[in-house]
N, C-alpha and C positions, 0 to 999 in steps of 0.2 A: 524149394518153391512150391512143391505139391503137384499133384497130377491134375490135368484139365478135366473139367466135368463133362465136356463134350468136345468134339473136334472143332477147331477154330473155323474150319471151312463151313461147317454146319451152323456154328454159333453166331457169326456176325450177321446181323439183320440190316435192313435198309436204314433203320433209325440209328444203329451203331455207326454205320458209315457216314451218316449225317453228322453224328457227334464228333468223330475224329476229324472230319473236314472242318467243322466249326472250331475245334481245338487248334487246328493248324492255322486257320485264318487268323486266330488270335495273335500269332507271332508276326503278322505283316505290319510293316511300318513301325517297327520297334524303336527306331532312332528318329522318326519323323515327328513333326508337330501334330498335336491332336487333330486338327482339320485334315491334314494329309493322311494320317493314320486311318481316319474314318473313310476317306475316299478310297484308300487301298483295300480296306475290308469290304466296303460296299461294291467295289468293282469285282472283287473275287466272288461275291455272292451272285454276280450276274453271269458267271461261267456255266453254261448250260450242261457241259459234260460232267461236272462235279455232282456228287449225290445231293447237294442242296438244290440243284436244278432250277435256279432262279425262283424258287418258291419260299425262300427265307430272306428276311430283311432285318436290319438293325432297328430296334425300337427303344432301347435304353443303353446309354453308353456308346462307345467304350469309355470307361473312366479308369484313371490310373493314379496311384499314389505310391511313391517309392517303387518297390518291385511288384506291387499288386495291380493287376488289370482285370477288369470284368466287364462283360457286356451281355445284353439279352437280345436274342434273335427270335423273331416270330415266324412260325412256319405255317403249313397248310392245316386244314381241318381233316382229321383222319378218324373214321368211325364215330363221327359226331363230336369229336373233341379237338379244340384248337391246340396246336403244339407250340411250345415255347422252349428255348434252351438258354440256361444261364451258363455262360462260358468263362472259365478262368484260364489265364495265360500262365504257362510255365516260365521259369526264369533261368534254366540251366544253360550256361555258355560252354562249360567244359566239365567233364566228369570229375576232374581233380577239384575244381571250385565247388562242385556240388557237395562234397564231403565237409566243406567248411562254411558255406554260405547259409545253409539252413540251420537255424538255431534249434537243434534237437537234443542238446546236452542236458536240458531240463524239461520237466513236464509240470503242468499245473492243472487244477480242476477246471473242467470245461466251463466257460464263462456264461453259459445260458443253462437254465434248469430243464432237464429232460428226465422225467421219472422212468422212461424206458431204458435209460443208460446210467443207472446208479453207479457212482464211483468212477465215472469216465474221466480220463485225463488226456490232454492233447499236448503236443510239443509246444514249447513256448514260442517258437517261430510261427507256428500255425495260428496261435492266439494273437500274436502281434499283427499278422496279416488280416485276421478277422476284424481287429480294431480299425484297421485302415478301411476295409471294405464296407463295414457297416456305416461309416461316416461319409461314404461317397454318395453324391446325389446329382441330379440335374434339376433344372428349374422350369418346368412347363407352366406357362401362365404366371410366372413370378413366384411360384411356391416350390419349396424343397421337396423332392421326390426321391427317397432312398430306394434301394433295391427291393426290400419287402413292401414298401409303399406301392411301387409300380406293380408288383405281382398281386397285391390285394385288389388291384383294379381290373385284373383280367377276368374273363368269364369263369364262373364257378364250374368246376369239373374239368378245366383245362389240364392238359398233361405238360408238366414242366420237367425236362431233363436237365440235370446238373452235371456238367462235364468239364474235362480239362485233361491235358497231357502233362506228364512229369510232375513238377510241383503244382501245376494247375490241377492235376488229378488229385494230388494230396489235399488241396484246398477244396475241391469239389466234394470229396468224401466227407469232410468235416462240415462244410457249408450246407450240404444237403440236409443234415440234421438240424442245423440252426434254422434254415428256411422252413422245415417241417414244423418246428415248434412255433415259429413266428406266424405261419400261415394256416396251420391245421389244428392247433390246440387252442381252445377246446373244440372248435367247430371246423370240420374239414372243409377246405376251400378248393384245393387243387391236388392233382396226383403228382407226386414227386418221384423221379427215378434217377438215381445216380448212374452215370456211365463214364468210367474213367479209363485212362490209357497210361501205362508206364508209371503208375502212381506209387511213390514210397509210402510207407505206412504213416498214419496220422497220429495214432495214440496208443494207449495201453490196452490190456486185455479186456477191461471193463467197457471200453469203447468198441473194440473190434469184434469181440465174441457175440454180442447180441445184434450186430449190424444187419446181418442177413434176415433176422426175424423182423427188425424194424423196417427194412427195405427189401422185401422178398424179391423185387424185380431188379435189384441193383446188378450192374455188369462191370466187372473189373478185368480189363484186357491187359495181358503182359506178354511181351516177347520173351521167350525162354532164354535168349542170349543177351538180354538187357540187364545191365548192372543195377540201374536205379530202382526198379521195383523190389530189389533184394535188400534195400535199406528201409527200416532200421531194425528189423527183427533179428535176434541174435543168430539163429541158425542160418537165416538167409544171408546175413553179412558174411559168415564164415564160408558159405558156399561160393562166394565170389573168387576165392583163392584158386578154385579148380574149375572155373566156369567154362573155359575154352580148352577142352582136352584134345589130344592128338598131336602128331608130329608136325612141327612147323606152325602150329597155332599160336597166336599171341598169348603170353603168359602173365598172370599176376604173380610177381616174384619180388625178391629182395633187391635185385638190380635196378628195377624201375620204381622202387619205393612203394609198390602196391601192397605188399604184405604189411609193411609198417603202417600204412594208411588204414588198412582194415583192422589191424590190432589196436590202433589208437581209437578207432570208432567203437570197437567191441568193449574196450576198457571204459569208455565214457558212457555208453548207452546201456550196457549190461543186458538184462532181460526185461526191460521196461516196455518194449514195443511189440505189437502183434499186428499182422495183416488180417483183414477180414477174409473169411473163407470164400470158396467157390470162385477162384480166379480162373479166367479163361486164357489158356496158354496158346500163344501164336508161335508157329514153328518157322524160324528163320534159318539162314545159313551164314557162315562167316564171310566177311570181305577179305580176311587174311591180310590185314595191314602189316607193314614191316617197319623196322627201325626201333630206336631206343624207346620211344613212347607208343609202340605198336598196340599195347593193351589198351591204353587210354583212347587212341584213335579208333580202335575197333569198338570199344564200349560206347563212344560217342555216336558212331555210325549206327550201331544197333539200337540206340535210344531215339533216333530221329523220328519225328512225328510223320514224316513222309513215308518211312518204312512201315509204320503202323497203318497208314492209309493203304499201302500196297498189301500188307498181310491180311487186312480185312476184306480184300477183294476189289479195291478201287483200281481201275485200269491205269497203266503207266502214263498214257497220253493225258488223262485228266489230271493226274498229279503234277505233271510237268507244266500244265497250263497255269498253275499257281506261281511258278517260278520259271517263266519262259527263257530268261537270260542265264539261268544256272541249271542246266539239265541234270536231273537227279537220276541215279542208277540204283536198282536193287542189287543185292549180293549176287555174284556169278552163280548161275545154275538154279536160281530160285524162281 
């Protein structure tokens, strides 16, 4: 996974904490009707103790198609710039399903033209989601307003963070470049900053290697004990087999099918994927789950967006305010 560039304690800013909060709010009302989902998200944005502190509101979306959900939130003016966040929802229900639900077995040329990323390829599943997202719209005043259309209408010079957790982070990484091309080429309109959490890699080396140069302010947070950010780069996938060392720790082994799962993934994806550099590693501790599926349970617990909120410095009481009927706990001793 590589070494962190700086300690996570020093690295997480107020804006990062807003980003993970919005990324977690994206999961609310997942089984509800669109109006009820909107109400759940809007209610969460009214929780004063959260980093969003009642200063952020929904201004476009949430819109959903199949597994894709995206919304835009408007925030305060900071240093003379209005803040906006484009938020993508993750789709992971279980770690086992994650390895089969995302179509990463093939890559295709990036479907928009970016001279800054020659030869860039993305996972076919990422491209499929892009097709869904670019066709989502709402109808203010009876006219179709796509995501780029809405952002073209914000004040010039606004700061737009593009964020998401898990597969939402995967999409945010790729969609930040799409939006940059749509909004800033040839004439710059807004400042775009990707901030992702627990994101699996989106594409090949031609996409990942120049990414930090194209987005020098990008932020990629990963929990060092999280399985998902270790997909799909070859060396990172192999490292999952020894992720939780120590006596009594949950193991990726042949008995629970984990080794076979990783070997299958390695055989399919080969060396086609690469993560962007400069990931910020958050330090967690094990829950030490037990039972036949202990590794998968541990991996799912380490992947939780609520844990990412906690690891970036958001107080436990504020996190629990999002899910008052299901009190969440961090790992023991953390």
